[in-house]
C-alpha positions as CSV (number, residue, x, y, z in Angstrom):
1,M,-5.8,-35.0,-12.0
2,D,-9.4,-34.2,-12.9
3,I,-10.5,-34.1,-9.3
4,L,-7.5,-31.9,-8.4
5,R,-8.4,-29.5,-11.3
6,S,-12.0,-29.4,-10.3
7,L,-11.0,-28.5,-6.7
8,I,-8.7,-25.8,-8.0
9,D,-11.4,-24.5,-10.3
10,L,-13.8,-24.4,-7.3
11,I,-11.4,-22.5,-5.1
12,M,-10.0,-20.1,-7.8
13,K,-13.2,-19.4,-9.8
14,D,-15.9,-19.7,-7.2
15,I,-14.0,-18.2,-4.3
16,V,-11.0,-16.1,-5.5
17,G,-13.0,-15.4,-8.6
18,Q,-15.7,-14.0,-6.4
19,P,-13.9,-11.2,-4.6
20,A,-16.9,-10.4,-2.4
21,L,-17.0,-13.9,-1.0
22,L,-13.2,-13.9,-0.7
23,V,-12.9,-10.8,1.4
24,G,-15.9,-11.8,3.5
25,L,-14.3,-15.1,4.3
26,I,-11.0,-13.4,5.1
27,A,-12.7,-11.0,7.4
28,A,-14.4,-13.8,9.2
29,A,-11.1,-15.7,9.4
30,G,-9.4,-12.7,10.9
31,L,-12.2,-12.4,13.6
32,I,-12.0,-16.1,14.3
33,L,-8.2,-15.8,14.9
34,Q,-9.0,-12.9,17.4
35,R,-11.5,-15.3,19.1
36,K,-14.4,-13.0,18.7
37,S,-18.0,-14.1,19.4
38,F,-20.0,-16.0,16.7
39,A,-22.3,-13.0,16.3
40,T,-19.3,-10.7,15.7
41,I,-17.7,-13.1,13.2
42,L,-20.9,-13.5,11.3
43,A,-21.6,-9.8,11.2
44,G,-18.1,-8.9,10.2
45,G,-18.1,-11.5,7.4
46,V,-21.5,-10.5,6.1
47,K,-20.9,-6.7,6.3
48,T,-17.6,-7.0,4.5
49,T,-19.2,-9.1,1.7
50,V,-22.1,-6.7,1.4
51,G,-19.7,-3.8,1.3
52,Y,-17.9,-5.4,-1.6
53,L,-21.1,-6.2,-3.3
54,M,-22.1,-2.6,-3.0
55,I,-18.8,-1.6,-4.7
56,V,-19.5,-4.2,-7.5
57,G,-23.1,-3.0,-7.8
58,G,-22.1,0.7,-8.0
59,A,-19.3,-0.1,-10.4
60,G,-21.8,-2.0,-12.5
61,M,-24.0,1.1,-12.8
62,V,-20.9,3.2,-13.7
63,V,-19.7,0.6,-16.2
64,G,-23.1,0.3,-17.8
65,V,-23.1,4.1,-18.5
66,L,-19.5,4.1,-19.7
67,A,-19.6,0.9,-21.9
68,A,-23.2,0.7,-23.1
69,T,-23.9,4.4,-23.5
70,L,-21.0,6.8,-23.6
71,S,-18.5,4.7,-25.5
72,P,-20.8,3.8,-28.4
73,L,-22.0,7.4,-28.6
74,I,-18.4,8.6,-28.8
75,Q,-17.6,6.1,-31.6
76,E,-20.7,7.3,-33.5
77,A,-20.0,11.0,-32.9
78,F,-16.4,10.8,-34.1
79,G,-17.0,8.2,-36.8
80,L,-14.7,5.6,-35.2
81,V,-14.7,2.0,-36.2
82,A,-13.1,-0.6,-33.9
83,P,-9.7,-1.5,-35.4
84,A,-9.3,-4.9,-37.1
85,A,-6.8,-5.9,-34.5
86,E,-9.8,-6.5,-32.1
87,L,-11.0,-9.3,-34.3
88,G,-7.6,-10.8,-35.0
89,G,-5.6,-13.6,-33.4
90,M,-7.1,-16.8,-32.1
91,G,-10.1,-14.9,-30.6
92,L,-11.1,-14.7,-27.0
93,P,-13.5,-17.7,-26.9
94,N,-10.9,-20.0,-28.4
95,F,-8.2,-18.7,-26.0
96,L,-10.4,-19.3,-23.0
97,A,-11.4,-22.7,-24.3
98,N,-7.8,-23.8,-24.8
99,W,-6.0,-22.0,-22.1
100,G,-8.5,-20.6,-19.6
101,G,-8.4,-23.6,-17.3
102,Y,-4.6,-23.6,-17.2
103,A,-4.6,-19.8,-16.4
104,T,-6.8,-20.6,-13.4
105,V,-4.2,-23.1,-12.1
106,A,-1.5,-20.4,-12.5
107,V,-3.6,-18.0,-10.4
108,A,-3.7,-20.7,-7.6
109,L,0.1,-21.1,-7.8
110,G,0.6,-17.3,-7.9
111,F,-1.6,-16.7,-4.8
112,A,0.3,-19.4,-2.9
113,I,3.5,-17.7,-3.8
114,N,2.1,-14.3,-2.7
115,L,1.1,-15.7,0.7
116,T,4.5,-17.3,1.1
117,L,6.4,-14.2,0.2
118,A,4.2,-12.1,2.5
119,R,5.1,-14.6,5.3
120,I,8.9,-14.8,4.8
121,T,9.8,-11.4,3.3
122,P,9.4,-7.7,4.5
123,F,6.7,-7.3,1.8
124,K,3.6,-8.1,3.9
125,Y,0.9,-7.5,1.3
126,I,-1.8,-10.0,0.4
127,Y,-3.4,-9.2,-3.0
128,L,-7.2,-9.4,-2.8
129,T,-8.4,-7.9,-6.1
130,G,-9.6,-11.3,-7.3
131,H,-10.9,-10.5,-10.8
132,L,-7.6,-8.8,-11.7
133,M,-5.7,-11.8,-10.5
134,I,-7.4,-14.0,-13.1
135,F,-7.2,-11.2,-15.7
136,F,-3.4,-10.7,-15.1
137,A,-2.7,-14.4,-15.5
138,E,-4.7,-14.6,-18.7
139,N,-2.8,-11.6,-20.1
140,T,0.5,-13.2,-19.2
141,F,-0.5,-16.3,-21.0
142,M,-1.4,-14.3,-24.1
143,A,1.9,-12.4,-24.1
144,I,4.1,-15.5,-23.6
145,L,2.3,-17.5,-26.3
146,V,3.0,-14.7,-28.9
147,G,6.7,-15.6,-29.1
148,W,6.6,-19.1,-27.6
149,P,3.5,-20.9,-29.0
150,T,5.1,-24.3,-28.5
151,I,5.6,-23.9,-24.7
152,S,4.1,-26.8,-22.7
153,P,1.1,-26.0,-20.5
154,G,3.0,-27.1,-17.4
155,L,5.9,-24.8,-18.0
156,L,3.5,-21.9,-18.9
157,I,1.6,-22.4,-15.7
158,L,4.8,-22.4,-13.6
159,I,6.3,-19.3,-15.3
160,T,3.0,-17.4,-15.1
161,G,2.4,-18.4,-11.5
162,V,5.8,-17.2,-10.4
163,I,5.3,-13.9,-12.3
164,C,1.9,-13.4,-10.7
165,G,3.0,-14.2,-7.2
166,V,6.0,-11.8,-7.4
167,Y,3.9,-9.0,-9.0
168,W,1.1,-9.3,-6.4
169,T,3.6,-9.0,-3.7
170,L,5.8,-6.2,-5.0
171,Q,3.2,-4.0,-6.7
172,P,1.5,-3.0,-3.4
173,A,4.9,-2.7,-1.8
174,Y,6.3,0.0,-4.1
175,M,3.1,1.9,-3.8
176,M,2.8,1.8,0.0
177,K,4.5,5.1,0.8
178,L,2.4,6.9,-1.8
179,M,-0.7,5.1,-0.6
180,K,-0.1,6.3,3.0
181,G,0.2,9.8,1.6
182,V,-3.4,9.4,0.3
183,T,-5.0,7.5,3.2
184,G,-2.9,8.7,6.1
185,T,-2.6,5.1,7.3
186,D,-0.6,2.0,6.5
187,D,-3.5,-0.3,7.2
188,L,-4.5,-0.5,3.5
189,A,-2.4,-1.2,0.4
190,Y,-3.1,-0.5,-3.3
191,G,-3.7,-3.7,-5.3
192,H,-4.5,-2.7,-8.9
193,T,-3.0,-2.9,-12.3
194,S,-3.0,0.9,-12.6
195,S,-0.2,1.3,-10.1
196,F,2.3,2.7,-12.6
197,N,0.2,5.6,-13.7
198,C,-0.7,6.3,-10.1
199,W,3.0,6.2,-9.1
200,L,3.8,8.6,-11.9
201,A,0.9,10.9,-10.9
202,A,2.2,11.1,-7.3
203,K,5.8,11.6,-8.3
204,L,5.1,14.3,-11.0
205,G,2.2,16.0,-9.3
206,R,4.6,18.0,-7.1
207,F,6.0,19.7,-10.2
208,V,2.7,21.2,-11.3
209,G,1.1,22.1,-8.0
210,K,1.2,21.6,-4.2
211,P,-1.0,19.4,-1.9
212,E,-2.3,22.5,-0.1
213,D,-4.3,23.3,-3.2
214,S,-6.2,20.1,-2.9
215,A,-9.1,19.5,-5.3
216,E,-11.3,18.9,-2.2
217,D,-10.7,22.5,-1.0
218,I,-11.4,24.3,-4.3
219,E,-13.3,27.5,-3.5
220,L,-16.4,27.8,-5.6
221,P,-18.9,30.6,-6.0
222,E,-22.0,30.1,-3.8
223,S,-24.1,29.3,-6.9
224,L,-21.8,26.4,-7.8
225,E,-21.4,25.0,-4.2
226,F,-23.4,22.0,-5.3
227,F,-20.3,20.7,-7.1
228,K,-18.7,20.0,-3.8
229,D,-21.1,17.0,-3.5
230,T,-19.5,14.1,-5.4
231,T,-22.8,12.5,-6.4
232,V,-24.1,15.8,-7.8
233,S,-20.9,16.8,-9.5
234,L,-20.4,13.5,-11.3
235,G,-24.1,13.2,-12.2
236,V,-24.2,16.8,-13.6
237,V,-20.8,16.5,-15.5
238,L,-21.5,13.1,-16.9
239,G,-25.1,14.0,-17.7
240,L,-24.0,17.1,-19.7
241,L,-21.2,15.2,-21.4
242,T,-23.5,12.4,-22.4
243,V,-26.1,14.9,-23.8
244,I,-23.4,16.8,-25.8
245,V,-22.0,13.6,-27.3
246,A,-25.6,12.4,-28.0
247,L,-26.3,15.6,-29.9
248,V,-23.1,15.3,-31.9
249,A,-23.8,11.6,-32.7
250,G,-27.2,12.7,-34.0
251,A,-30.8,11.9,-33.4
252,T,-30.8,8.6,-35.4
253,A,-27.8,6.9,-33.7
254,S,-28.7,8.3,-30.2
255,G,-32.4,7.3,-30.7
256,E,-31.4,3.7,-31.5
257,L,-29.3,3.5,-28.3
258,S,-32.1,5.0,-26.2
259,G,-34.6,2.5,-27.4
260,G,-36.9,5.1,-29.0
261,R,-37.1,7.3,-26.0
262,N,-36.3,11.0,-26.1
263,Y,-32.6,10.7,-26.4
264,I,-31.7,14.0,-24.7
265,I,-33.7,13.0,-21.5
266,W,-32.3,9.5,-21.8
267,A,-28.7,10.8,-22.0
268,L,-29.2,13.0,-19.0
269,V,-30.6,10.1,-16.9
270,Q,-27.6,8.1,-17.9
271,G,-25.3,10.7,-16.3
272,L,-27.4,10.8,-13.2
273,T,-27.2,7.0,-13.1
274,F,-23.5,7.3,-13.1
275,G,-23.6,9.6,-10.1
276,A,-25.9,7.1,-8.3
277,G,-23.4,4.3,-9.0
278,I,-20.5,6.3,-7.5
279,A,-22.6,7.0,-4.4
280,V,-23.3,3.3,-3.9
281,M,-19.7,2.4,-4.6
282,L,-18.3,4.9,-2.1
283,Y,-20.6,3.7,0.6
284,G,-19.5,0.2,0.0
285,V,-15.8,1.2,0.2
286,R,-16.4,2.9,3.6
287,M,-18.1,-0.3,4.9
288,I,-15.2,-2.5,3.8
289,I,-12.6,-0.2,5.4
290,G,-14.6,-0.2,8.6
291,E,-14.9,-4.0,8.7
292,L,-12.0,-5.6,6.9
293,V,-9.1,-3.6,8.5
294,P,-9.9,-4.5,12.1
295,A,-10.6,-8.1,11.1
296,F,-7.3,-8.3,9.2
297,R,-5.4,-7.7,12.4
298,G,-6.1,-11.3,13.4
299,I,-4.5,-12.6,10.2
300,A,-1.6,-10.2,10.7
301,K,-1.0,-11.4,14.2
302,S,-1.5,-15.2,13.7
303,L,-0.7,-16.2,10.1
304,V,1.2,-13.5,8.3
305,P,2.7,-11.1,10.9
306,G,2.2,-7.5,9.7
307,A,0.0,-8.5,6.8
308,K,-1.9,-5.8,5.0
309,P,-4.7,-6.2,2.4
310,A,-4.1,-4.9,-1.1
311,L,-7.5,-3.8,-2.6
312,D,-9.1,-2.6,-5.8
313,C,-8.6,1.0,-7.0
314,P,-11.9,2.4,-5.7
315,I,-10.5,2.0,-2.2
316,V,-8.9,5.4,-2.6
317,F,-11.9,7.2,-4.1
318,P,-13.4,8.4,-0.7
319,Y,-10.2,10.1,0.2
320,A,-10.4,12.7,-2.6
321,P,-13.7,12.2,-4.6
322,T,-13.4,15.6,-6.4
323,A,-9.9,14.5,-7.6
324,V,-11.5,11.3,-9.0
325,L,-13.6,13.5,-11.3
326,L,-10.7,15.7,-12.3
327,G,-8.6,12.5,-13.0
328,F,-11.3,11.1,-15.2
329,V,-11.6,14.4,-17.1
330,G,-7.8,14.6,-17.6
331,A,-7.6,11.0,-18.7
332,F,-10.5,11.4,-21.2
333,V,-9.2,14.6,-22.8
334,A,-5.6,13.2,-23.0
335,F,-6.8,10.0,-24.7
336,L,-8.9,12.0,-27.2
337,V,-5.9,14.1,-28.1
338,C,-3.8,11.0,-28.7
339,M,-6.7,9.4,-30.6
340,F,-6.9,12.3,-33.1
341,A,-3.1,12.6,-33.3
342,F,-2.6,8.9,-34.0
343,G,-5.3,9.1,-36.8
344,A,-3.7,12.2,-38.3
345,L,-0.3,10.6,-38.3
346,G,-1.6,7.4,-39.8
347,W,-0.5,5.3,-36.8
348,G,-3.8,3.5,-36.3
349,V,-7.2,3.7,-34.7
350,I,-7.8,3.5,-31.0
351,I,-11.1,3.5,-29.2
352,P,-11.6,5.3,-25.8
353,P,-11.7,2.6,-23.1
354,M,-14.2,4.4,-20.9
355,I,-14.0,2.0,-18.0
356,M,-10.2,2.2,-17.8
357,L,-10.3,6.0,-18.3
358,F,-12.6,6.4,-15.3
359,F,-11.2,3.9,-12.7
360,P,-7.4,4.1,-13.2
361,G,-7.8,7.7,-14.4
362,G,-9.8,8.6,-11.3
363,A,-7.2,6.8,-9.1
364,G,-4.4,8.7,-10.8
365,G,-6.3,11.9,-10.0
366,V,-6.3,10.9,-6.3
367,F,-2.6,10.2,-6.2
368,G,-1.7,13.3,-8.3
369,N,-3.9,15.4,-5.9
370,S,-2.0,14.0,-2.9
371,T,1.2,15.7,-4.0
372,G,0.1,18.4,-6.5
373,G,-3.4,19.4,-5.5
374,W,-6.0,19.9,-8.2
375,K,-3.4,20.5,-10.9
376,G,-1.7,17.2,-9.9
377,A,-5.1,15.5,-10.2
378,L,-5.6,16.6,-13.8
379,L,-2.0,15.6,-14.6
380,G,-2.5,12.2,-13.0
381,G,-5.5,11.6,-15.1
382,A,-3.7,12.8,-18.3
383,I,-0.8,10.5,-17.6
384,C,-3.3,7.6,-17.5
385,G,-4.9,8.6,-20.7
386,V,-1.6,8.8,-22.6
387,L,-0.4,5.5,-21.2
388,L,-3.7,3.8,-22.2
389,A,-3.6,5.3,-25.7
390,F,0.0,4.2,-26.5
391,G,-0.6,0.8,-24.7
392,Q,-3.7,0.1,-26.8
393,L,-1.9,1.0,-30.0
394,I,1.4,-0.8,-29.4
395,V,0.3,-3.8,-27.4
396,G,-2.8,-4.4,-29.6
397,N,-0.5,-4.9,-32.6
398,A,2.0,-7.0,-30.6
399,L,-0.7,-9.4,-29.4
400,M,-2.0,-10.0,-32.9
401,P,-1.1,-13.8,-32.8
402,T,-3.2,-14.4,-29.6
403,V,-5.9,-12.0,-28.4
404,P,-5.2,-8.4,-29.5
405,Y,-8.7,-7.4,-28.3
406,Y,-7.5,-7.5,-24.7
407,A,-5.2,-4.5,-25.3
408,S,-8.4,-2.3,-25.3
409,L,-9.3,-3.7,-21.9
410,D,-5.9,-3.5,-20.2
411,D,-4.6,-1.1,-17.6
412,P,-1.2,0.5,-17.8
413,D,0.6,-2.1,-15.7
414,V,-0.7,-4.9,-18.0
415,H,0.3,-3.0,-21.2
416,I,3.8,-2.7,-19.9
417,T,4.2,-6.3,-18.6
418,N,2.6,-7.7,-21.8
419,W,5.1,-5.9,-24.0
420,I,8.0,-7.1,-21.9
421,F,6.8,-10.7,-21.8
422,I,6.2,-10.6,-25.6
423,Q,9.8,-9.5,-26.2
424,I,11.3,-12.1,-23.8
425,S,9.1,-14.9,-25.2
426,K,10.2,-14.1,-28.7
427,L,13.9,-14.4,-27.6
428,I,13.3,-17.7,-25.9
429,G,10.7,-19.2,-28.3
430,S,12.9,-18.5,-31.4
């Protein structure tokens, strides 16, 4: 049993848990099945891996600005203190120590179910967003344990594995038509736990605007044409936003975060770093699309006929980069409105989850833009912000017996599924 678990840990943590290596191996396998030359196989696998690492590296720069700079500045500027719920429950270290290994086994079972369903059903989608696979399984564990703390590990693994496998198959499926509206092709699927806010964005975007008024075609005065460059627009907007928040937070708090440097210059550089991260990430996305899609045809032809890769949310960013910015702005503003409203009503304290506001919010902007133009992009982001606000408040309290802290890290899909699984587990567990 120990040998089997070690093997599963190796596969799921060191391969599936390393998405760059996973997609590189899958690209190489696809080229092998097409009987390409060794040089072509090696180049395809390496370039796909490097492309994914560029996405991870660029995302790391973005996350660094959002999590280590903008988020603490906002908390200081608005006098926010993280809610006690974040410190409640069994705590994340204890959860991972007691249940983390079992969750990894559930991921292995779920991935096998996903591959099987892709083979035997019309839903030909293989979920490749590795880090979210583990995260989703852990969240499902946490939710079920709330109402059913006496469940056996074996049964919990089985239930979670089935849930994961079905979700990883059906989530890209119901998004496929809308995804094609964004990319213009059915070669790529959307595999991310922000699918619900993106689906709402595309469905509701048409009621506020029209696709002909795309965010990418906004007419600007000649003096503002530089905003048409995504790197420049994101760097300038985030730079100004960070400077403004730093000024509101005050010289003392901002100075501590800046390490004693001039905090205004430091804040501006952080915004430009954000823009640089986006540029790296978009280049990596283009490289993956160029390498993985042709390689995947070998898998689709030989192993899972018609198979399509379901990939992380930045896969849609190059198709409407201006809409990404509008989506983030819409998500951020909507969340702040909810934050102040919740406080005024005495409902509780929520903290802006900057990473989730940018990535799912930006993706919501892209899908909203596809049906409603720039107005749809703003609406798509706002939908994400509202869902994240209510999800953090409601699910954070509901997860109190296990790890309520995770509610501040979850995307809309996970908030919804967590709440459902908590209610079901309470009925069964009681």
